[in-house]
C-alpha positions in Angstrom: -42.7 -33.2 55.0 -39.1 -33.4 54.2 -37.7 -34.8 51.0 -36.7 -38.1 52.5 -40.3 -38.7 53.3 -41.3 -39.0 49.5 -39.7 -41.3 47.0 -40.0 -40.7 43.4 -40.8 -44.3 41.9 -40.6 -43.0 38.2 -40.8 -39.8 36.2 -41.8 -39.6 32.6 -42.1 -36.5 30.2 -45.6 -36.5 29.0 -45.4 -32.9 26.9 -42.9 -30.2 26.3 -44.0 -27.3 25.0 -45.3 -23.7 26.3 -45.8 -25.7 29.5 -44.0 -29.0 30.5 -46.1 -31.8 31.6 -44.3 -34.8 33.3 -45.9 -38.2 34.7 -44.9 -39.1 38.5 -45.0 -42.0 40.2 -44.3 -41.8 44.1 -44.8 -42.8 47.5 -45.3 -40.8 50.4 -44.8 -41.5 54.4 -48.4 -41.6 55.8 -49.4 -39.4 59.0 -50.6 -42.8 60.8 -47.0 -44.4 59.9 -45.7 -46.6 57.0 -45.8 -45.5 53.4 -48.5 -45.0 50.8 -49.3 -47.1 47.8 -47.8 -45.7 44.7 -49.4 -42.8 43.4 -49.8 -41.7 39.9 -49.9 -37.7 39.1 -49.6 -35.7 36.0 -47.4 -32.1 36.9 -47.5 -29.3 35.1 -44.1 -27.6 35.3 -44.5 -23.8 35.5 -41.4 -23.0 37.0 -41.5 -19.8 39.5 -43.2 -16.3 38.8 -43.6 -12.9 40.5 -46.8 -10.8 41.0 -46.9 -7.2 41.9 -49.4 -5.1 44.1 -48.8 -1.5 42.2 -50.0 0.9 44.8 -50.3 4.7 44.7 -50.4 6.0 48.3 -51.0 9.5 47.3 -54.4 8.8 45.7 -55.1 5.7 47.2 -55.0 3.8 44.1 -54.1 0.7 42.4 -52.8 -0.3 39.1 -54.4 -3.6 37.7 -54.2 -5.3 34.4 -57.1 -7.0 32.3 -56.1 -9.7 29.5 -57.9 -12.8 28.0 -56.9 -16.0 29.4 -58.4 -19.2 27.5 -58.4 -21.6 30.5 -60.6 -19.1 32.4 -63.1 -19.0 29.8 -63.3 -22.9 29.4 -63.6 -23.0 32.9 -66.9 -21.3 32.8 -65.7 -17.6 33.4 -65.5 -14.6 31.0 -62.1 -15.4 29.8 -61.1 -11.8 30.4 -59.5 -11.4 33.9 -58.6 -8.3 36.0 -55.1 -9.2 37.3 -52.1 -8.2 39.1 -48.9 -7.4 36.9 -47.2 -10.9 36.9 -44.3 -12.6 35.2 -42.3 -15.8 34.9 -39.0 -15.9 36.1 -37.0 -17.0 33.0 -33.5 -18.1 34.3 -32.7 -20.2 37.5 -31.3 -17.7 40.1 -32.9 -14.5 38.3 -33.5 -11.7 40.8 -37.3 -11.6 41.7 -37.1 -8.0 42.3 -35.5 -7.4 38.9 -38.3 -9.6 37.2 -41.0 -7.6 39.1 -39.7 -4.2 37.8 -39.3 -5.6 34.3 -42.8 -6.7 34.2 -44.2 -3.6 35.5 -42.6 -1.9 32.7 -43.9 -4.4 30.0 -47.2 -4.9 31.3 -48.5 -1.5 32.7 -45.7 0.8 31.2 -44.7 2.2 34.6 -41.6 2.1 37.0 -41.7 1.3 40.5 -40.6 4.2 42.9 -38.1 3.0 45.4 -38.5 -0.6 47.4 -40.4 -3.6 46.7 -42.1 -5.1 49.7 -42.1 -8.7 50.1 -45.7 -10.0 50.7 -46.6 -13.8 50.5 -45.5 -16.6 48.5 -48.2 -18.4 46.9 -49.2 -21.8 45.4 -52.5 -21.1 43.8 -53.1 -24.9 42.3 -50.7 -27.2 43.8 -52.7 -30.4 43.4 -51.5 -29.9 39.5 -48.9 -26.6 39.1 -45.7 -26.4 40.4 -45.6 -22.8 40.0 -44.7 -20.9 43.0 -45.5 -16.8 42.9 -43.4 -14.3 45.0 -45.7 -11.6 45.6 -44.4 -8.0 46.1 -45.7 -4.5 46.8 -44.1 -1.4 44.9 -45.1 2.0 44.9 -46.1 4.1 41.8 -47.5 7.2 40.5 -50.6 6.2 39.0 -51.0 9.1 37.0 -48.6 7.7 34.6 -50.3 4.3 34.1 -52.9 3.6 31.4 -52.9 2.4 27.7 -52.4 -1.1 26.2 -49.2 -3.0 26.8 -47.6 -6.3 26.5 -45.1 -8.3 24.2 -46.2 -9.0 20.4 -43.9 -12.2 20.2 -45.6 -13.5 23.2 -49.4 -12.8 21.9 -49.9 -10.1 25.1 -52.7 -7.7 24.7 -52.8 -6.1 28.2 -55.0 -3.2 29.3 -54.1 -1.0 32.3 -56.5 -0.5 34.8 -56.2 2.4 37.3 -58.9 2.1 40.2 -59.4 3.8 43.4 -58.5 1.1 46.1 -62.6 1.5 47.4 -63.6 0.7 43.8 -61.2 -2.3 43.6 -62.6 -3.9 46.6 -66.0 -3.2 45.5 -65.0 -5.5 42.2 -64.0 -7.9 44.7 -67.1 -7.9 46.7 -69.3 -8.2 43.9 -67.4 -11.1 42.2 -65.7 -9.0 39.0 -62.5 -10.1 40.1 -61.7 -13.8 40.1 -58.1 -14.1 39.4 -56.7 -15.9 42.8 -53.4 -13.8 42.8 -55.6 -10.5 42.6 -57.8 -11.4 45.4 -54.5 -12.2 47.4 -53.0 -8.8 46.3 -56.1 -6.7 47.3 -56.8 -8.5 50.6 -53.1 -7.7 51.5 -53.2 -4.1 50.6 -56.6 -3.7 52.5 -54.9 -5.1 55.8 -51.5 -3.3 55.0 -52.3 0.1 53.3 -52.4 2.1 56.2 -49.0 1.3 57.2 -47.8 1.7 53.7 -48.4 5.2 53.8 -46.9 6.0 57.2 -43.8 4.0 55.9 -43.5 5.9 52.5 -44.5 9.0 54.1 -41.6 8.8 56.6 -39.1 7.9 53.9 -40.4 10.8 51.9 -39.8 13.1 54.9 -36.1 11.8 55.6 -35.0 12.3 51.8 -34.8 16.0 51.9 -33.1 16.4 55.5 -30.1 13.8 54.0 -30.0 16.0 50.8 -29.4 19.3 53.1 -27.0 17.6 55.0 -25.0 16.6 52.3 -25.3 19.9 50.6 -23.5 21.7 53.9 -20.6 19.1 53.9 
């Protein structure tokens, strides 16, 4: 619906900490016509974020991370989740690709080679969270990935996992991966990895010819 189809009656701040929680009272147009009654909802404002599918086409491997998430434990899971590299966009207007490259290094200690390919934009829990996550795929050399990473001042304790693609998909099938963004990433990769291999193979072939041409000039 366009914004003119929603009327914010009142917005009040309920909490302003690591997350921000606002209480909205609003009305919206109905599919059958007319307007709804005033609805009250609490909204957790998380801002926007970027998630990364880190793929090594030469070894058919993905680079994932594992870290502790308290809400997952409270919700009935183990608390330790396997995820894609991801991070919040700290400032309005900050470049998503710059955030992606920064987070790859901070969380996995690895650099992305070349381009970042847009995948999807995902609202993981739109009934409560504002967070819109831009997914990208980047090429990496998985031999350079490993270890424990994260920012100490943010309480991060992140373990890097390098998994052959087929092993990662087996983890999806047997329920060991529950993070929604990780599932989106791996299913997207399952549908696109052959295309990625062709694309990056063609780019690798073109580079030597361009270099040779410039050396003759």
